[in-house]
N, C-alpha and C positions, 0 to 999 in steps of 0.2 A: 395785487403789488406785493411784496413782501417789505416790510418797513429796513428801510435801509438805515444800516450798520455802519460803523466807521470803515474804510478798508484796510487803514494802516496807519503805522505811526512809531514811536520812539523805540526799537528795537523788533519791531513785530512787521516782515516781511509782508509784501500784499498777497493776501492770500490767491488769488487768480494766478500768481509767478508759483506759487506750490503747488495748485491743480496741475500745470501742464507740466511739470519736473514730476508729481507723482504718476502719470498719465507715460510719459518716454519712459519712467523705471518701470512701469507695468510692461508697457509696450516690447522694452528688453529682455523680458524673461521668452517669449517666444520661441517656440523650440526649431522652427524651422528661420534659419538665416535672411530667405528672402525679400521675408516679410517681417523681419525681426526692425524692433527702433534699435539706432546705432548708435544710442546714449546709454554706454554698457554702467556709466559713472553715476546717472542720477539718483538710483538707490542709496545709492552711498553719501549722499547731502538728507535723505529725509529723514527726518527718524522722528521719533512718536511726539516728540515737542511739536513739529509741525502740521503732522496728521489729527492730532488733534486740533488744531486753530481750521482744517477743511474736514472737520468730522462729518458734516451734513452732506456733503459728497459723495456717491458712490464708490467713487475711488479710492476710500481712504480703508473701506470696509475691502474693496477688491485686492489690497496690497497683504492685507492677512490671511488672504486664503487662496487654493493655489492658481494656478497662472486660467486654466479652463473650469473653475469653478466660478471665478471673477470676469472671464468672457460674455460668461448667462446671461450680466446686466446688458441690456440694448445698450442703456445709454453709456456705462464705460466702453463696451464695445467699439462703437460711435467714434466716441471722441480719442482711445487710443490710434485708431485708424486714421482720422483725422492729423495728430500728431505726429507720426510715421513720415505721413505725407511729407507736412511740413518738414521735417527736422530732415527728412531724404532730400528734399527740392534743396534747402539751404544748404545743406552739407555740401552736394554735387557742385552748387554755386561756386559755392567757395575754395573749391579745391582747385576750380578752373581757373578761376582768379588768380589765385597763388601761383598757381601751374605759369597762369602768362605774365607772370612779372608782378601781381599787387604787393606794395611790399608792407603796409599796414590794413591791420582787421579793424572795424569800430563798431561792436554792439552796444547799439541804442538801446536800454532798455534792459540790463543781461538778465534780469533776474539769477534765475539756477541753471542757465548757461552754461555748460561745458567744454564748449568746443575748441579752449585755451588748452586745456589741458587733456582731449582726445587727440588731439594734432601735433604731438611736441616735433616730431620731424618736418614736418612741413611749415610749422610754427618757428622754428630753431632761430630762424636769421631775420624771422619779420619783426612786427612790434603790436600789441592785438590791447587793444581798448576797450573796457569795460567801465560803459559810462549808467547809473542807476539812482535810485532814491537810498538815500544811506540806510536807511534803514532794513532795507533788502540785501542789501551791500554788507553791512555787519552780521547778519545773520550769516548768510552763504559764506563769509569770510572765518568765521566759528568754524561752520561743519567742514569744510573745507580742512581746517586744521584738525579738527575731529576724525576724519575720514583719512588723515594721511596723505590728502593731497598737495604738494609742495605747489602754489602758486612761482610758476617760471618768471623768469628776470625778464622778459620779453611782453607781460602782462602791467597794465597799466591802470587802475583803476580811478574813476572820477564819478563823480554825485554831483547828478541834474535833477530838476525840476523841469519835465519840458512842457508845464503852463506858464515856466516864466522864467526859468534860467538862457542865456542865449548861449544856442550850441557851439559855434564859431570860437566865444571866449571860453566856456570850457574844456573844448579840446585844445586850443591856443596852448590853454595852463597844463593841460597834461603833458606836453611836448610834441603832438601832431603836427607832423610835417607836408606843407601844403603841395610841396612840389613834387612829393609820392603818391605811386598809384595807391589808393585806397579801396578796403573791399568791406560796404556800410551792413550790416544784419538791422533789421527793424522789424522784430518779430512780437507780433502778439499787445501794439502798443498804438497804432493810430486810432484805433477804434474807440478808445477812451478819451482821447483827447478834441475838442474845439476845432473845426475848421483853422483856423485864424494858427492856431497852434502846429498843425497840419504842415500847414502850407508855410511854414517858416522855417520848419525842420527841413521840410523838401527843397528850400531856396539855399539854405544852409550848408546842406550836403552839396548841392550843384558850385555855390560861390565856392565854397573852401578844396574843392579838389581838383586836380588837373583831369585833361584828358585821359578818357579811359580809367578812371574810377566809376566803381560802380556799385550799386545799392540789391537787396533781394529785401522784400517786405511781405508781409500777406495785408491785404483788407477788407473790410465790408463794402456790400455795394447800398447805396441809399433804398431802395427796396428793403434790403433785410434789417435797417433800423428803422425803416417806418414797419415791418410785419412787427419786430420787438414792440414796438408802441405801441400798435394796432392791440395785441395779446399779450399784456402782463401777464394771466397765467402761468406761459411756460417757463419749465423746468429752469431755462438757460437763465432769469432773472433773479432766482434762487442763488445760484452762485457768482453774482457779476451786480447787478442792482443792489441786491439783498446784503451785500456785503460794500457798498459804498464803490464800486467798482463800476459803473452800467457803460454800455456801448451808447456810442450819441453820434459819431459818424461816420459815414458810405460816403463814398468817393460815387460823384456824378455818373449815373446808371447811362452805360453805351457811347461814356465822352472820357473815358478815364484817361486815353491817349493824351488827348488836351489838355485836360485837367495836369499831369504831367509836366508834359509840354509847358504852359505857361509860371510852373516849377522849376522848370530849366534842366529838366533831363528827359531821353528818350526810352520810351516804353520797345523792353526789345521780346520778353515773352511775358504771358497770364496763362497761369493753371486755375483754372476753378476747382476745386476742392471735389464740389459736386458733378465735376462729368466724367465722361467715359477713359478720357487720358490721361488722369489721374490716377483711377483703379486700374488701367493697363498698365504705367509705368510704375506705380510703388506696392498696387494693394495684390500682385499676382503670387501665388504660392510656387514654390520648387514643382507640384508637379500638374501644377496648368490650372488648377483650382480658383478662384479668390476668395483674399480675408475675409471677406465683408463688405460691408457699406460706412459712408459716412453720416449717411442721414437716420432721423430718426428711427425709432421702433412704434410697434402698434398703439395708437394714444390710448390714455387711463379712461376708466368707462367714464361716461357722461362727456365725453371730450370729442367725440366722433362730428359733430358740429363747427367747433371748431377747426378740427382737422382738414374737412372739407375745407372751409375759409381759405386755412392756410396754402391748400393744391390749389384753390382756384387763383392766387397772388402768383405761386411761384410759376401757373401756365400764362399767365398775362402780362409779366412784368419783366422786361425785358433787363437783365440784369446780369453780372458776371454772381450774384449774391454773397457770395465770400471767395477769396481766390489770393492764390501769389502772385507777386509780380517782379518781373528783374528789369531793372533799368540800367541803364549808363549815362554816363557824363557826356556830354557831347565833345 
């Protein structure tokens, strides 16, 4: 496993949040609008300074090349496809929630999320709360200003450390209104936390929200965390564990519904990234062909044995592995 380095600190955002934004930016260059990442603002927030922080990741090089050339890298293509699914799934549910009366959007671990700026008409009479580490928010605010993207009056930034801060207190101080329906987004965060912190965040959402509120989040399955522990040579470790941002928590396999119910939320939809439904819904080009896969490519030389063992785990473990979930507050 790669040597662990500090993930982020004062003035430096989470590097994984930069990778996610860079992948959205790359996917937004796709010529076919049917499979284009809708985050048309992401590229304006990523400067050479951010790309330097993630120079080890192939997406940094891909953004400097023509789109077609960048997609020749299987890791870039796979991750861009995954972010396309993730972005559109959350966008779709947020749009639906707002149309059905949600008055507030709470983005937990907002990173370089641009939804508050991509949907001005839909959000103009709503309230958006962006919660994240101060170091990530500080850089994002500077990039918004440099890109001449004005922060709407309906956006409220609030600092939080999910490992130690009280979500209800942070929300209350930011002006969150418990009596009004809210839509929560928790994207790319839960897998980096201990189980207690995940449970407490979910319970807080349930306690602090009125009936009809909802949450969309991505989550890892326990089997995926086990796989990462078993194969420390996987490339993912280079850009997570090696950056001081390891994946450490996965939901109990086959007990996702019970887990969420214990936290006061009802699971309404699960969309595994590696399933046929995700590809059918989000990866089909306008001509009917498929954009590609979210799975990895051909293993490197000398790793065929590892690939065989991984395939065996996928075939024998009952797990969602990595999925999106839509949950309701009863």
